[in-house]
N, CA, C and O atoms as CSV, one atom per row, in Angstrom:
chain,resi,resn,atom,element,x,y,z
A,1,MET,N,N,-30.222,-12.182,-6.951
A,1,MET,CA,C,-29.208,-12.576,-7.904
A,1,MET,C,C,-29.838,-13.553,-8.892
A,1,MET,O,O,-30.523,-14.495,-8.494
A,2,THR,N,N,-29.609,-13.330,-10.131
A,2,THR,CA,C,-30.138,-14.208,-11.167
A,2,THR,C,C,-29.046,-15.163,-11.599
A,2,THR,O,O,-27.946,-14.747,-11.965
A,3,LEU,N,N,-29.357,-16.439,-11.554
A,3,LEU,CA,C,-28.380,-17.451,-11.936
A,3,LEU,C,C,-28.493,-17.759,-13.425
A,3,LEU,O,O,-29.556,-17.573,-14.018
A,4,PRO,N,N,-27.420,-18.222,-14.023
A,4,PRO,CA,C,-27.465,-18.586,-15.441
A,4,PRO,C,C,-28.381,-19.782,-15.693
A,4,PRO,O,O,-28.829,-20.457,-14.766
A,5,LYS,N,N,-28.638,-20.016,-16.955
A,5,LYS,CA,C,-29.492,-21.129,-17.344
A,5,LYS,C,C,-28.912,-22.449,-16.849
A,5,LYS,O,O,-27.708,-22.678,-16.963
A,6,GLY,N,N,-29.745,-23.303,-16.309
A,6,GLY,CA,C,-29.294,-24.597,-15.832
A,6,GLY,C,C,-29.063,-24.640,-14.335
A,6,GLY,O,O,-28.810,-25.709,-13.780
A,7,TYR,N,N,-29.145,-23.493,-13.671
A,7,TYR,CA,C,-28.964,-23.429,-12.222
A,7,TYR,C,C,-30.235,-22.914,-11.590
A,7,TYR,O,O,-30.967,-22.128,-12.192
A,8,GLY,N,N,-30.493,-23.353,-10.390
A,8,GLY,CA,C,-31.677,-22.886,-9.687
A,8,GLY,C,C,-32.916,-23.636,-10.120
A,8,GLY,O,O,-32.861,-24.802,-10.512
A,9,SER,N,N,-34.029,-22.943,-10.038
A,9,SER,CA,C,-35.306,-23.580,-10.350
A,9,SER,C,C,-35.555,-23.557,-11.842
A,9,SER,O,O,-36.258,-22.680,-12.345
A,10,GLY,N,N,-34.990,-24.503,-12.545
A,10,GLY,CA,C,-35.207,-24.628,-13.977
A,10,GLY,C,C,-34.402,-23.650,-14.811
A,10,GLY,O,O,-34.521,-23.644,-16.036
A,11,GLY,N,N,-33.593,-22.830,-14.180
A,11,GLY,CA,C,-32.771,-21.898,-14.909
A,11,GLY,C,C,-33.520,-20.670,-15.389
A,11,GLY,O,O,-32.960,-19.849,-16.115
A,12,ARG,N,N,-34.789,-20.530,-14.993
A,12,ARG,CA,C,-35.536,-19.367,-15.468
A,12,ARG,C,C,-35.158,-18.138,-14.651
A,12,ARG,O,O,-34.738,-18.241,-13.498
A,13,ARG,N,N,-35.312,-17.014,-15.250
A,13,ARG,CA,C,-34.934,-15.758,-14.597
A,13,ARG,C,C,-36.034,-15.366,-13.624
A,13,ARG,O,O,-37.206,-15.275,-13.990
A,14,THR,N,N,-35.642,-15.139,-12.398
A,14,THR,CA,C,-36.620,-14.742,-11.395
A,14,THR,C,C,-36.525,-13.240,-11.193
A,14,THR,O,O,-35.526,-12.619,-11.554
A,15,GLY,N,N,-37.549,-12.672,-10.626
A,15,GLY,CA,C,-37.633,-11.227,-10.519
A,15,GLY,C,C,-36.539,-10.571,-9.705
A,15,GLY,O,O,-35.646,-9.947,-10.280
A,16,GLY,N,N,-36.575,-10.689,-8.397
A,16,GLY,CA,C,-35.677,-9.903,-7.582
A,16,GLY,C,C,-34.521,-10.659,-6.993
A,16,GLY,O,O,-33.698,-10.056,-6.306
A,17,GLY,N,N,-34.418,-11.906,-7.218
A,17,GLY,CA,C,-33.298,-12.635,-6.645
A,17,GLY,C,C,-33.749,-13.777,-5.758
A,17,GLY,O,O,-32.967,-14.269,-4.943
A,18,GLY,N,N,-34.959,-14.198,-5.893
A,18,GLY,CA,C,-35.410,-15.330,-5.110
A,18,GLY,C,C,-35.285,-16.611,-5.901
A,18,GLY,O,O,-35.123,-16.582,-7.121
A,19,GLY,N,N,-35.358,-17.718,-5.224
A,19,GLY,CA,C,-35.382,-18.990,-5.925
A,19,GLY,C,C,-34.064,-19.715,-5.964
A,19,GLY,O,O,-34.053,-20.941,-6.079
A,20,GLU,N,N,-32.950,-19.017,-5.875
A,20,GLU,CA,C,-31.676,-19.716,-5.932
A,20,GLU,C,C,-31.177,-19.971,-4.514
A,20,GLU,O,O,-31.320,-19.132,-3.625
A,21,GLY,N,N,-30.599,-21.132,-4.329
A,21,GLY,CA,C,-30.092,-21.502,-3.021
A,21,GLY,C,C,-28.586,-21.467,-2.972
A,21,GLY,O,O,-27.917,-21.291,-3.990
A,22,ARG,N,N,-28.062,-21.635,-1.779
A,22,ARG,CA,C,-26.605,-21.621,-1.595
A,22,ARG,C,C,-25.944,-22.743,-2.386
A,22,ARG,O,O,-24.848,-22.573,-2.921
A,23,ASP,N,N,-26.614,-23.890,-2.456
A,23,ASP,CA,C,-26.032,-25.018,-3.183
A,23,ASP,C,C,-25.912,-24.719,-4.671
A,23,ASP,O,O,-24.939,-25.115,-5.311
A,24,ASP,N,N,-26.897,-24.021,-5.219
A,24,ASP,CA,C,-26.831,-23.667,-6.635
A,24,ASP,C,C,-25.701,-22.682,-6.901
A,24,ASP,O,O,-24.980,-22.808,-7.891
A,25,VAL,N,N,-25.549,-21.714,-6.029
A,25,VAL,CA,C,-24.471,-20.738,-6.200
A,25,VAL,C,C,-23.128,-21.436,-6.057
A,25,VAL,O,O,-22.204,-21.173,-6.828
A,26,GLU,N,N,-23.014,-22.323,-5.075
A,26,GLU,CA,C,-21.764,-23.066,-4.891
A,26,GLU,C,C,-21.452,-23.921,-6.114
A,26,GLU,O,O,-20.299,-23.991,-6.537
A,27,ARG,N,N,-22.440,-24.557,-6.675
A,27,ARG,CA,C,-22.230,-25.385,-7.862
A,27,ARG,C,C,-21.807,-24.525,-9.049
A,27,ARG,O,O,-21.038,-24.976,-9.899
A,28,MET,N,N,-22.304,-23.287,-9.113
A,28,MET,CA,C,-21.990,-22.420,-10.227
A,28,MET,C,C,-20.557,-21.880,-10.134
A,28,MET,O,O,-19.852,-21.841,-11.142
A,29,ILE,N,N,-20.122,-21.470,-8.952
A,29,ILE,CA,C,-18.804,-20.839,-8.838
A,29,ILE,C,C,-17.708,-21.823,-8.484
A,29,ILE,O,O,-16.534,-21.459,-8.549
A,30,GLY,N,N,-18.025,-23.032,-8.119
A,30,GLY,CA,C,-16.991,-24.013,-7.796
A,30,GLY,C,C,-16.909,-24.252,-6.306
A,30,GLY,O,O,-17.871,-24.700,-5.683
A,31,ARG,N,N,-15.763,-23.951,-5.741
A,31,ARG,CA,C,-15.543,-24.227,-4.319
A,31,ARG,C,C,-15.956,-23.036,-3.474
A,31,ARG,O,O,-15.939,-21.891,-3.926
A,32,ARG,N,N,-16.321,-23.328,-2.257
A,32,ARG,CA,C,-16.649,-22.268,-1.306
A,32,ARG,C,C,-15.372,-21.770,-0.648
A,32,ARG,O,O,-14.412,-22.524,-0.492
A,33,VAL,N,N,-15.362,-20.507,-0.265
A,33,VAL,CA,C,-14.154,-19.945,0.342
A,33,VAL,C,C,-13.865,-20.561,1.701
A,33,VAL,O,O,-12.722,-20.532,2.157
A,34,GLU,N,N,-14.868,-21.111,2.349
A,34,GLU,CA,C,-14.641,-21.755,3.644
A,34,GLU,C,C,-13.786,-23.016,3.489
A,34,GLU,O,O,-13.164,-23.467,4.450
A,35,ASN,N,N,-13.757,-23.581,2.283
A,35,ASN,CA,C,-13.030,-24.825,2.049
A,35,ASN,C,C,-11.662,-24.600,1.407
A,35,ASN,O,O,-11.062,-25.550,0.905
A,36,MET,N,N,-11.164,-23.379,1.413
A,36,MET,CA,C,-9.890,-23.075,0.768
A,36,MET,C,C,-8.784,-22.762,1.774
A,36,MET,O,O,-7.899,-21.959,1.481
A,37,ASN,N,N,-8.821,-23.378,2.945
A,37,ASN,CA,C,-7.813,-23.104,3.974
A,37,ASN,C,C,-6.411,-23.419,3.485
A,37,ASN,O,O,-5.476,-22.679,3.790
A,38,GLY,N,N,-6.245,-24.490,2.741
A,38,GLY,CA,C,-4.917,-24.868,2.252
A,38,GLY,C,C,-4.312,-23.812,1.352
A,38,GLY,O,O,-3.115,-23.537,1.425
A,39,ILE,N,N,-5.142,-23.216,0.498
A,39,ILE,CA,C,-4.650,-22.180,-0.397
A,39,ILE,C,C,-4.223,-20.953,0.401
A,39,ILE,O,O,-3.206,-20.337,0.086
A,40,TYR,N,N,-4.984,-20.594,1.425
A,40,TYR,CA,C,-4.620,-19.443,2.248
A,40,TYR,C,C,-3.322,-19.693,2.999
A,40,TYR,O,O,-2.480,-18.800,3.095
A,41,ILE,N,N,-3.152,-20.895,3.530
A,41,ILE,CA,C,-1.936,-21.217,4.278
A,41,ILE,C,C,-0.724,-21.238,3.356
A,41,ILE,O,O,0.331,-20.705,3.698
A,42,ILE,N,N,-0.875,-21.850,2.194
A,42,ILE,CA,C,0.239,-21.886,1.234
A,42,ILE,C,C,0.580,-20.464,0.771
A,42,ILE,O,O,1.754,-20.121,0.632
A,43,GLY,N,N,-0.429,-19.653,0.537
A,43,GLY,CA,C,-0.186,-18.263,0.137
A,43,GLY,C,C,0.549,-17.484,1.210
A,43,GLY,O,O,1.466,-16.720,0.907
A,44,PHE,N,N,0.157,-17.669,2.461
A,44,PHE,CA,C,0.856,-16.991,3.554
A,44,PHE,C,C,2.291,-17.474,3.660
A,44,PHE,O,O,3.200,-16.664,3.841
A,45,ALA,N,N,2.512,-18.777,3.550
A,45,ALA,CA,C,3.871,-19.323,3.649
A,45,ALA,C,C,4.752,-18.806,2.505
A,45,ALA,O,O,5.912,-18.461,2.730
A,46,LEU,N,N,4.217,-18.751,1.293
A,46,LEU,CA,C,4.991,-18.235,0.165
A,46,LEU,C,C,5.275,-16.740,0.314
A,46,LEU,O,O,6.359,-16.268,-0.029
A,47,CYS,N,N,4.303,-16.012,0.820
A,47,CYS,CA,C,4.499,-14.580,1.052
A,47,CYS,C,C,5.598,-14.365,2.086
A,47,CYS,O,O,6.465,-13.511,1.899
A,48,TRP,N,N,5.568,-15.128,3.170
A,48,TRP,CA,C,6.602,-14.983,4.192
A,48,TRP,C,C,7.968,-15.415,3.655
A,48,TRP,O,O,8.979,-14.787,3.971
A,49,ALA,N,N,8.011,-16.476,2.851
A,49,ALA,CA,C,9.284,-16.927,2.277
A,49,ALA,C,C,9.858,-15.858,1.346
A,49,ALA,O,O,11.070,-15.641,1.335
A,50,ALA,N,N,9.017,-15.197,0.575
A,50,ALA,CA,C,9.494,-14.121,-0.298
A,50,ALA,C,C,10.028,-12.954,0.529
A,50,ALA,O,O,11.041,-12.352,0.174
A,51,THR,N,N,9.360,-12.639,1.616
A,51,THR,CA,C,9.834,-11.574,2.497
A,51,THR,C,C,11.172,-11.944,3.119
A,51,THR,O,O,12.100,-11.135,3.134
A,52,ALA,N,N,11.272,-13.169,3.634
A,52,ALA,CA,C,12.530,-13.614,4.241
A,52,ALA,C,C,13.644,-13.663,3.200
A,52,ALA,O,O,14.786,-13.315,3.504
A,53,GLY,N,N,13.334,-14.086,1.987
A,53,GLY,CA,C,14.336,-14.103,0.919
A,53,GLY,C,C,14.816,-12.712,0.563
A,53,GLY,O,O,16.006,-12.506,0.323
A,54,GLY,N,N,13.908,-11.763,0.526
A,54,GLY,CA,C,14.293,-10.388,0.247
A,54,GLY,C,C,15.172,-9.808,1.344
A,54,GLY,O,O,16.137,-9.097,1.062
A,55,VAL,N,N,14.843,-10.108,2.583
A,55,VAL,CA,C,15.677,-9.645,3.700
A,55,VAL,C,C,17.045,-10.311,3.640
A,55,VAL,O,O,18.061,-9.660,3.886
A,56,TYR,N,N,17.081,-11.595,3.317
A,56,TYR,CA,C,18.359,-12.310,3.222
A,56,TYR,C,C,19.248,-11.703,2.130
A,56,TYR,O,O,20.443,-11.491,2.335
A,57,VAL,N,N,18.652,-11.430,0.985
A,57,VAL,CA,C,19.424,-10.828,-0.103
A,57,VAL,C,C,19.942,-9.456,0.320
A,57,VAL,O,O,21.097,-9.114,0.064
A,58,GLY,N,N,19.091,-8.683,0.961
A,58,GLY,CA,C,19.522,-7.360,1.395
A,58,GLY,C,C,20.643,-7.416,2.405
A,58,GLY,O,O,21.579,-6.620,2.334
A,59,VAL,N,N,20.568,-8.340,3.345
A,59,VAL,CA,C,21.584,-8.445,4.396
A,59,VAL,C,C,22.871,-9.051,3.858
A,59,VAL,O,O,23.955,-8.629,4.260
A,60,SER,N,N,22.786,-10.025,2.965
A,60,SER,CA,C,23.998,-10.717,2.514
A,60,SER,C,C,24.694,-10.004,1.351
A,60,SER,O,O,25.924,-9.996,1.293
A,61,ILE,N,N,23.951,-9.414,0.439
A,61,ILE,CA,C,24.573,-8.798,-0.732
A,61,ILE,C,C,24.878,-7.321,-0.487
A,61,ILE,O,O,25.889,-6.811,-0.969
A,62,TYR,N,N,24.020,-6.637,0.251
A,62,TYR,CA,C,24.221,-5.217,0.517
A,62,TYR,C,C,24.339,-4.957,2.019
A,62,TYR,O,O,23.507,-4.239,2.573
A,63,PRO,N,N,25.343,-5.517,2.692
A,63,PRO,CA,C,25.415,-5.352,4.152
A,63,PRO,C,C,25.706,-3.914,4.579
A,63,PRO,O,O,25.363,-3.539,5.700
A,64,TRP,N,N,26.325,-3.095,3.725
A,64,TRP,CA,C,26.604,-1.714,4.096
A,64,TRP,C,C,25.330,-0.863,4.080
A,64,TRP,O,O,25.244,0.147,4.778
A,65,ALA,N,N,24.353,-1.273,3.289
A,65,ALA,CA,C,23.115,-0.510,3.208
A,65,ALA,C,C,21.993,-1.133,4.039
A,65,ALA,O,O,21.011,-0.462,4.358
A,66,TYR,N,N,22.134,-2.399,4.386
A,66,TYR,CA,C,21.058,-3.131,5.053
A,66,TYR,C,C,21.681,-4.022,6.119
A,66,TYR,O,O,21.775,-5.232,5.912
A,67,PRO,N,N,22.110,-3.471,7.248
A,67,PRO,CA,C,22.804,-4.274,8.260
A,67,PRO,C,C,21.875,-5.303,8.900
A,67,PRO,O,O,20.652,-5.194,8.819
A,68,LEU,N,N,22.479,-6.299,9.534
A,68,LEU,CA,C,21.718,-7.419,10.105
A,68,LEU,C,C,20.659,-6.983,11.113
A,68,LEU,O,O,19.527,-7.457,11.009
A,69,PRO,N,N,20.945,-6.115,12.078
A,69,PRO,CA,C,19.872,-5.719,13.003
A,69,PRO,C,C,18.679,-5.078,12.285
A,69,PRO,O,O,17.530,-5.297,12.666
A,70,SER,N,N,18.957,-4.296,11.258
A,70,SER,CA,C,17.871,-3.700,10.488
A,70,SER,C,C,17.074,-4.771,9.741
A,70,SER,O,O,15.850,-4.686,9.648
A,71,GLY,N,N,17.770,-5.776,9.210
A,71,GLY,CA,C,17.086,-6.866,8.522
A,71,GLY,C,C,16.205,-7.682,9.444
A,71,GLY,O,O,15.093,-8.061,9.077
A,72,ILE,N,N,16.704,-7.953,10.649
A,72,ILE,CA,C,15.901,-8.714,11.621
A,72,ILE,C,C,14.667,-7.913,12.029
A,72,ILE,O,O,13.570,-8.459,12.145
A,73,TYR,N,N,14.858,-6.626,12.243
A,73,TYR,CA,C,13.716,-5.784,12.594
A,73,TYR,C,C,12.688,-5.758,11.459
A,73,TYR,O,O,11.489,-5.897,11.702
A,74,ALA,N,N,13.155,-5.580,10.228
A,74,ALA,CA,C,12.244,-5.545,9.077
A,74,ALA,C,C,11.485,-6.864,8.938
A,74,ALA,O,O,10.283,-6.869,8.674
A,75,LEU,N,N,12.190,-7.975,9.115
A,75,LEU,CA,C,11.527,-9.275,8.992
A,75,LEU,C,C,10.474,-9.467,10.077
A,75,LEU,O,O,9.397,-9.999,9.809
A,76,SER,N,N,10.777,-9.038,11.296
A,76,SER,CA,C,9.803,-9.208,12.371
A,76,SER,C,C,8.575,-8.319,12.155
A,76,SER,O,O,7.447,-8.765,12.368
A,77,VAL,N,N,8.779,-7.080,11.737
A,77,VAL,CA,C,7.640,-6.188,11.498
A,77,VAL,C,C,6.795,-6.694,10.330
A,77,VAL,O,O,5.567,-6.712,10.415
A,78,LEU,N,N,7.442,-7.104,9.246
A,78,LEU,CA,C,6.692,-7.601,8.092
A,78,LEU,C,C,5.983,-8.922,8.402
A,78,LEU,O,O,4.910,-9.191,7.862
A,79,THR,N,N,6.575,-9.742,9.265
A,79,THR,CA,C,5.915,-10.982,9.667
A,79,THR,C,C,4.629,-10.677,10.430
A,79,THR,O,O,3.611,-11.334,10.214
A,80,VAL,N,N,4.669,-9.692,11.317
A,80,VAL,CA,C,3.462,-9.310,12.058
A,80,VAL,C,C,2.391,-8.782,11.105
A,80,VAL,O,O,1.217,-9.125,11.238
A,81,ILE,N,N,2.789,-7.956,10.153
A,81,ILE,CA,C,1.826,-7.404,9.188
A,81,ILE,C,C,1.211,-8.517,8.341
A,81,ILE,O,O,0.002,-8.530,8.114
A,82,GLU,N,N,2.037,-9.447,7.877
A,82,GLU,CA,C,1.520,-10.558,7.071
A,82,GLU,C,C,0.616,-11.466,7.899
A,82,GLU,O,O,-0.393,-11.957,7.392
A,83,ALA,N,N,0.961,-11.693,9.159
A,83,ALA,CA,C,0.120,-12.534,10.023
A,83,ALA,C,C,-1.230,-11.874,10.268
A,83,ALA,O,O,-2.256,-12.553,10.269
A,84,LEU,N,N,-1.245,-10.565,10.477
A,84,LEU,CA,C,-2.527,-9.871,10.652
A,84,LEU,C,C,-3.380,-9.993,9.389
A,84,LEU,O,O,-4.590,-10.204,9.476
A,85,GLY,N,N,-2.764,-9.865,8.234
A,85,GLY,CA,C,-3.496,-10.049,6.988
A,85,GLY,C,C,-4.039,-11.456,6.852
A,85,GLY,O,O,-5.170,-11.645,6.403
A,86,PHE,N,N,-3.241,-12.451,7.237
A,86,PHE,CA,C,-3.684,-13.841,7.167
A,86,PHE,C,C,-4.883,-14.079,8.090
A,86,PHE,O,O,-5.858,-14.715,7.689
A,87,PHE,N,N,-4.814,-13.571,9.320
A,87,PHE,CA,C,-5.936,-13.751,10.246
A,87,PHE,C,C,-7.179,-13.034,9.750
A,87,PHE,O,O,-8.290,-13.531,9.933
A,88,PHE,N,N,-7.012,-11.872,9.126
A,88,PHE,CA,C,-8.154,-11.159,8.570
A,88,PHE,C,C,-8.793,-11.963,7.435
A,88,PHE,O,O,-10.017,-12.061,7.356
A,89,ILE,N,N,-7.974,-12.533,6.565
A,89,ILE,CA,C,-8.497,-13.351,5.469
A,89,ILE,C,C,-9.266,-14.548,6.019
A,89,ILE,O,O,-10.356,-14.861,5.542
A,90,MET,N,N,-8.697,-15.217,7.023
A,90,MET,CA,C,-9.372,-16.382,7.598
A,90,MET,C,C,-10.685,-15.969,8.269
A,90,MET,O,O,-11.679,-16.688,8.170
A,91,LYS,N,N,-10.698,-14.827,8.946
A,91,LYS,CA,C,-11.909,-14.350,9.603
A,91,LYS,C,C,-12.999,-14.064,8.578
A,91,LYS,O,O,-14.143,-14.480,8.761
A,92,VAL,N,N,-12.661,-13.366,7.515
A,92,VAL,CA,C,-13.656,-13.015,6.504
A,92,VAL,C,C,-14.144,-14.262,5.766
A,92,VAL,O,O,-15.330,-14.378,5.458
A,93,ALA,N,N,-13.237,-15.187,5.485
A,93,ALA,CA,C,-13.619,-16.390,4.737
A,93,ALA,C,C,-14.542,-17.295,5.539
A,93,ALA,O,O,-15.321,-18.050,4.956
A,94,HIS,N,N,-14.470,-17.236,6.855
A,94,HIS,CA,C,-15.278,-18.133,7.680
A,94,HIS,C,C,-16.464,-17.438,8.345
A,94,HIS,O,O,-17.076,-17.992,9.259
A,95,GLU,N,N,-16.790,-16.231,7.891
A,95,GLU,CA,C,-17.977,-15.557,8.428
A,95,GLU,C,C,-19.224,-16.284,7.963
A,95,GLU,O,O,-19.268,-16.827,6.859
A,96,LYS,N,N,-20.213,-16.288,8.801
A,96,LYS,CA,C,-21.507,-16.847,8.436
A,96,LYS,C,C,-22.355,-15.746,7.830
A,96,LYS,O,O,-22.376,-14.633,8.357
A,97,PRO,N,N,-23.051,-16.019,6.744
A,97,PRO,CA,C,-23.868,-14.970,6.117
A,97,PRO,C,C,-25.046,-14.586,6.998
A,97,PRO,O,O,-25.570,-15.404,7.754
A,98,VAL,N,N,-25.449,-13.339,6.888
A,98,VAL,CA,C,-26.588,-12.846,7.641
A,98,VAL,C,C,-27.852,-13.271,6.911
A,98,VAL,O,O,-28.022,-12.994,5.724
A,99,ARG,N,N,-28.723,-13.937,7.623
A,99,ARG,CA,C,-29.994,-14.398,7.041
A,99,ARG,C,C,-31.124,-13.475,7.457
A,99,ARG,O,O,-31.233,-13.107,8.627
A,100,ALA,N,N,-31.958,-13.106,6.512
A,100,ALA,CA,C,-33.092,-12.230,6.832
A,100,ALA,C,C,-34.278,-13.051,7.251
A,100,ALA,O,O,-35.333,-12.497,7.561
């Protein structure tokens, strides 16, 4: 990977991708994904709140089309799906890179 001018070893373009370190890449892109746990948690909480709000609207405004047992079932299934997605995101974000 070639880094822009000002990063790495003097900012010069290297041949195949050597010379740049993790610190230079981190400085170039900002924060590391390992340090964004708060954003992932807030995103999951907002996603679940939107799901619960949608179920609430369906159950309270359209009870003939979306009865309460169906709403509870939908909320529980969608909660499991969202939780699996959250755990997958956390797993991928905290993987250690493979070093050659």
